[in-house]
C-alpha positions as CSV (number, residue, x, y, z in Angstrom):
1,M,16.6,10.8,-27.1
2,S,19.2,12.8,-25.4
3,D,22.9,11.7,-25.4
4,T,23.6,13.4,-22.0
5,Y,22.9,11.7,-18.8
6,E,21.1,14.0,-16.5
7,G,21.6,11.9,-13.3
8,F,19.2,11.1,-10.6
9,T,16.3,13.4,-9.9
10,A,16.1,15.2,-6.6
11,E,13.3,12.8,-5.6
12,E,15.4,9.8,-6.4
13,R,18.4,11.1,-4.5
14,A,16.1,11.8,-1.5
15,A,14.8,8.2,-1.7
16,M,18.3,6.8,-1.7
17,K,19.2,9.0,1.4
18,E,16.1,7.7,3.1
19,H,17.1,4.1,2.4
20,A,20.6,4.7,3.8
21,A,19.1,6.2,7.0
22,E,16.6,3.3,7.2
23,M,19.4,0.8,7.0
24,K,21.5,2.6,9.7
25,K,18.4,2.8,12.0
26,T,17.6,-0.9,11.5
27,T,21.2,-2.1,12.2
28,R,21.4,0.1,15.3
29,R,18.2,-1.1,16.9
30,R,18.6,-3.2,20.0
31,G,16.1,-5.5,21.6
32,S,14.1,-8.6,20.8
33,K,12.9,-9.5,17.3
34,A,9.4,-8.5,18.4
35,D,10.6,-5.1,19.6
36,K,12.4,-4.5,16.3
37,A,9.2,-5.5,14.4
38,A,7.1,-3.2,16.5
39,A,9.5,-0.3,15.9
40,A,9.5,-1.0,12.1
41,K,5.7,-1.0,12.1
42,Q,5.7,2.3,14.0
43,D,8.2,3.8,11.5
44,L,5.9,2.7,8.6
45,L,2.8,4.2,10.3
46,A,4.7,7.5,11.0
47,K,5.7,7.7,7.3
48,I,2.1,7.1,6.2
49,A,1.0,9.9,8.6
50,E,3.3,12.3,6.9
51,M,1.8,11.8,3.4
52,D,-0.7,14.2,1.8
53,D,-4.4,13.3,2.3
54,A,-4.9,11.4,-0.9
55,D,-1.7,9.3,-0.6
56,R,-2.3,8.8,3.1
57,A,-5.9,7.4,2.6
58,L,-4.6,4.9,0.0
59,A,-1.6,3.9,2.1
60,E,-3.7,3.4,5.2
61,R,-6.1,1.2,3.2
62,V,-3.3,-0.8,1.6
63,H,-1.7,-1.3,5.0
64,E,-5.0,-2.6,6.4
65,I,-5.5,-4.9,3.5
66,V,-2.0,-6.3,3.6
67,T,-1.9,-6.8,7.4
68,T,-5.3,-8.4,7.4
69,H,-4.9,-10.8,4.5
70,A,-1.2,-11.5,4.7
71,P,-0.3,-11.2,8.4
72,M,2.9,-13.1,7.8
73,L,4.3,-10.1,6.0
74,A,6.4,-7.7,8.1
75,P,5.8,-4.0,7.7
76,K,8.9,-1.9,7.1
77,L,10.1,1.1,5.2
78,W,11.9,0.7,1.9
79,Y,13.4,3.9,0.3
80,G,11.0,5.8,2.5
81,M,7.9,3.9,1.2
82,P,5.7,1.4,3.1
83,A,6.7,-2.1,2.2
84,Y,6.0,-5.6,3.5
85,A,8.5,-8.4,3.6
86,L,8.6,-12.1,4.1
87,D,11.7,-13.6,5.5
88,G,13.5,-10.3,5.0
89,K,12.6,-10.1,1.3
90,N,10.3,-7.4,0.1
91,V,7.1,-8.7,-1.4
92,V,4.8,-5.7,-1.8
93,F,5.2,-2.0,-1.5
94,F,3.2,1.2,-1.8
95,Q,4.7,4.2,-3.6
96,P,2.8,7.4,-2.9
97,A,2.2,9.7,-5.9
98,G,3.8,12.6,-4.1
99,K,7.1,10.8,-3.6
100,F,8.1,11.2,-7.2
101,K,5.5,13.8,-8.2
102,V,3.5,11.6,-10.5
103,R,-0.2,11.5,-11.0
104,Y,-0.9,8.1,-9.4
105,A,0.3,6.0,-6.5
106,T,1.7,2.6,-7.2
107,L,1.1,-0.7,-5.6
108,G,4.1,-2.9,-6.6
109,F,5.3,-6.4,-6.1
110,E,9.0,-7.4,-5.9
111,A,10.6,-10.6,-7.2
112,A,9.7,-12.5,-4.0
113,A,6.0,-12.2,-4.8
114,T,4.7,-15.3,-6.4
115,L,2.5,-13.6,-9.0
116,D,3.9,-15.8,-11.8
117,D,1.4,-16.3,-14.6
118,G,2.9,-17.8,-17.7
119,E,5.7,-16.0,-19.5
120,M,4.6,-12.5,-18.5
121,W,2.7,-10.8,-15.7
122,P,2.3,-7.4,-14.1
123,T,4.2,-6.4,-11.0
124,A,3.1,-2.8,-10.5
125,F,-0.4,-1.2,-10.6
126,A,-1.4,2.4,-10.8
127,L,-3.7,3.2,-7.9
128,L,-6.0,6.2,-7.8
129,E,-8.8,5.0,-5.6
130,I,-9.7,1.8,-3.6
131,T,-13.2,0.8,-4.5
132,P,-14.7,-2.5,-3.4
133,E,-13.6,-4.0,-6.8
134,V,-10.1,-2.7,-6.5
135,E,-9.9,-3.9,-2.9
136,A,-10.9,-7.4,-4.0
137,R,-8.1,-7.3,-6.7
138,I,-5.6,-6.2,-4.1
139,V,-6.6,-8.9,-1.7
140,A,-6.3,-11.5,-4.4
141,L,-2.9,-10.3,-5.5
142,V,-1.5,-10.1,-1.9
143,Q,-2.7,-13.5,-1.1
144,K,-1.3,-14.9,-4.4
145,A,2.0,-13.1,-3.7
146,V,2.6,-15.0,-0.5
147,R,1.6,-18.5,-1.6
């Protein structure tokens, strides 16, 4: 193990800058709660559209699954990634593989997700493809997360 701290990667610094820009944009938005929610959803869809083909296909499918099976979750961006919140707290997020230059996308759940199962449970899942079996697992996890 190295004794020197290398600091944040360029990708991590970019994600932090994206988050700061998202926060500024959110606080500057004017209009009704519905208008703000619609704008946040458009921001999320625009971010998905920017992704490479593989990440975009996964993100679109995750978006469809989450919004269909947990419509109470509000789409938003979180560190430049699609996320879905309940009462302002992130519940689930999609991290594209290209964001941090890793070999798989990640479907993750934050502390507000009620995935509790005994003394230990997973909160993030590597995602390469959404087959019918994987889709069923995602649906079950998302539904459990919002109970």
